Steps between C-alpha positions, in 0.01 A plus 500: 500500500679595822447162673684310223786749463830407665766747608847439647465454877733779610273753325232631733283808536178666399440661162226743406382518139313819416328486163455838333163461331345738248229746593584484869346160571547415865656155480649370825872442520633144494716385790725196464711346775810299410628260765630146542519448122137593437294802400175574677236745379384698803127564536547827691748783533782368722571661836866558410591719203610318184871467425439560129235702315428481127296745293397378158210467262308172465642464149861549615449247780375247245807571284724449804334167578474369144799658327722586799510861393284802567527842657461458875603773742643342814585654834656321792647150471536458123658151514204375707243628253700376200519152656126496573411605145745245356351223716147592394608511135666158523187351659276658239706379207557147636 
């Protein structure tokens, strides 16, 4: 989904999505880099710390992507993370 999502070019940075899974499952965090109008899913933890971090459940992330609503706790650059989620939602619903 990330490769087809488009984001306004001035928006740039790295976002970390931490999914709170039931029963303590150890799912890796998702790292997304926004730059030059594109979103890139990073294969590894980036060397630099993320500008925005989100904590949410898988269900709430799906609601955010499909319905543009859902309880997501955000720390750091909130406009960056909101723009990334909006871009992913637009690409998904296109």
